[in-house]
N, C-alpha and C positions, 0 to 999 in steps of 0.2 A: 768175433765182434769185429765190425769195421770201424776203424779210428777215424774220426773225422778231424781234416787240418782245424789247428787253432790260429786264428789272425793273430800276427806280431804285434804288440800293442804300441810300439813305436816306427812302425814300419806302414803307414796307412794307405800307400799305394800299393802292395803288396799283397796279391791274390793268388791262390794255386789257378792253372789253368782251367777254363770252364768244362774243357775235355774231360776233366777227373771228376767230374760230379759224379753223384750217386745216381744208378735207374731206379732205385727205390728207397727212399719217396724221389720221384723223379726232379733231378736239378740239384738235391741239395750238395752243396759245396764244401761250407766252411762254418765256423762257429767264432763268437767272440768279436774282440777287436772293440770298437766305439763306432757312434754315429756323427763323426765330426764331419764337417763340411768337405774337408779333402780327402777323408776316406768314400763318403759316398760319391763324389764326384769320379774318382778311382775307379770305383765298382761300376757305375754307369757306363762309363768309357769302354770297360771290358765286358760288357754283358751281363753285369752280375746286379744283384738288388737284394736288400734285407726285406726279410719276411719272417715275423715271431711274435708271439703272445705276450703281452704286458706282462712282467715280472719274470720271463724267462731268459735264458740267453739268446744275443743274438745270433740268427742264423741266416746264412748267404746263399743264393740261389742262382742258377742258370739252367732252365730247364730246356728240354730237346722232346719236341720242335718248340719253337717260340710263337708266340701270337703277336701279329703285328697289323696296324692297318697302312696301307698306302693312301697318303694324305689326300688323293684324289679318286680314293675309291670306297668313301664311307657311302652306306645306304641311307637315305631319308626316304621313308615309305610313301605313298601318295596320300595314305589317309594323315599322316604326320603333317606334310605340307599343307592339306586342307585345312587342319588345326591352327597351325600357325598363322594362315591366312586370316584368320578369324580372331586372332588374340593381339593383345597390346605387348607380346613378351619382347625384349631387348636383351643384347647380351654387352657383357663388359668384360674385361681382361682385368687382373690383380686391383679389382676394387675392394675384394672382401676374402681374401686368401684364408685369414683363419677362420672365418665363418664357413668357408667351404670345408677345410679339413675337419672341424668340429661336425658338420652334417655328415661326412664321410665316415666319421669313427662313431657315429650315433647307433644305437640297437637296430638292427633289421629283421621282418619275418620271425620276432619272437625270440631271437637271440639274443643273449645278455650284452652284446657288445660285438666289437671286431678287433682285428689284430692292431688298429691305428691308437697306439696307447699314449702316455704323456711325453716319453722320451721321443716317439717318433714324432709328435707332432712340435715338440722344441726344435728338434733336431732341421725338420723343413721349414719350418718358420725361420732358422737361421739362414737355411737356403735362399728363401724367398728374399729376407734383407739382403743378401748377397746379390740379388740379380739373377738365380738360377733356377729357382722353383715360381711357378706360376699357376694361377687360377683363370679359369674361364665361369663366370657367372651367368645365370639365366633369371632374369627379374619379369614379374607380373606387375606392372608398376612399382610398388615399394617393397615387394614380397619377392624372398630367394626361393625359387623355384626348381633349382638344378644347376649343378656345377660340377667341375672336374679340375683335379690338379695334377702335376705333375713336374719333372725335372727336365732342363733344358741344357745340354751341353754341347757347344758347336751347333752342329746342324742335327742332331738328334733328339727327339723329345721322347722320354720315357713316361708314359701315363701311369699314376699311381691308383686312383680311385676316383668315381663320381658316385653321384646321387641325385634322385629325384624325390622332390616333395610334390610334383603335379606330373601326371602322365605324360612322358615324353621328355621330361626335362632334363636327364642325362644324357639322351639321344641328341637333343638339339646344342647342348654343351660340347658333345663330342663332336659332332658335324661342323659347329663353329669354330671350334680350335682348329680342326684339320683342315679347314677352310683357309685360316688365316695360316698356318704353317705352311700350307702348299704354295701359297704366294711369297713366302720368304726361302723357298727351295728347300725345305725340311721335307724329304721323300717319305720318312716312316714316322709311326707313332708306336712306341713299343707298347703292347698290352698284354706282355709277361704270360700269362698262363690262360688257355682257351677256355671259353664256356658259351655255351648257345647263345645266349645274349648277343655276347659280341660278333660271334658268327654271323648272325641274324642282321647285323649291321654291317658286313662285309668285311669282317676281320680277316686273315688268311694264317696259316701256319708255315713256317719256313723252318728249315733245318738249324740246329744252333750254330753250327759251324758258318753256315752263312751268315745268320744275324750277328754273331760275334765279328765277324770280319767287317760287316757293313758299321758295326756300332764302333769298332776301332777307327775307322776310316772319318764317318761322319762327326763323329765328337772333336777330330782333331781341325775339322776345318772352321773357319770365322764364323762366329755365332751372334745372338743378339743379347747380350747380358744388360740388364738394368730391369726397370720396370716397365710391364706393358701397358699401362694405365692408359696411355694416351692414344692407343690403337683401337681403331674403328671395326667391331666386328658386324656383319650385317646377318639377319636370319638366313639360315640355310634355305631358302625357297626354291 
């Protein structure tokens, strides 16, 4: 039996090297610790993220390869562009962070729930209060129809989850966020684990070693800490 490293309770910045993660399940690196802001920011800066079911031990991951978006490379289909041209949708940032997280945590496709439990919500709401976790919301008049949230550290943005309450809602949120990030000099949005939906929108896979190197470099750069509510996000037409 392989013994998985347990994180030290009083050393929140200390993680095993990502290269020591398991091959199966892909990227499982360590367990334990907590979801303090200091530990979460240290994790993201080293190419590591938490992913676990509620009421189970905290698990930390760094898969190989890593799924990312180049912020100037998100694909918005012609059909979605035509749809947007006929709507009254608008984008905002950081106006409804908690609502976006709750929507991402809601059951989908008949599933009883997601991995976004109470402790995760509380931890990322604290990161949001500190100016490191952010959301982009898609509105149809007063109705929230899509959104995405994640963590910004330096010039790295780590996407956590997104949702759609209307066809195209999550795609518009992702494209709008990447458009904003690209303008600020954020070259990458970390999407963590590959799936067909992300690949259809332009995500690419990079070797873990390359991603970790970029994560360390980008997270050490000056960032934009604080609320993003004042920034304007045009529709990705």
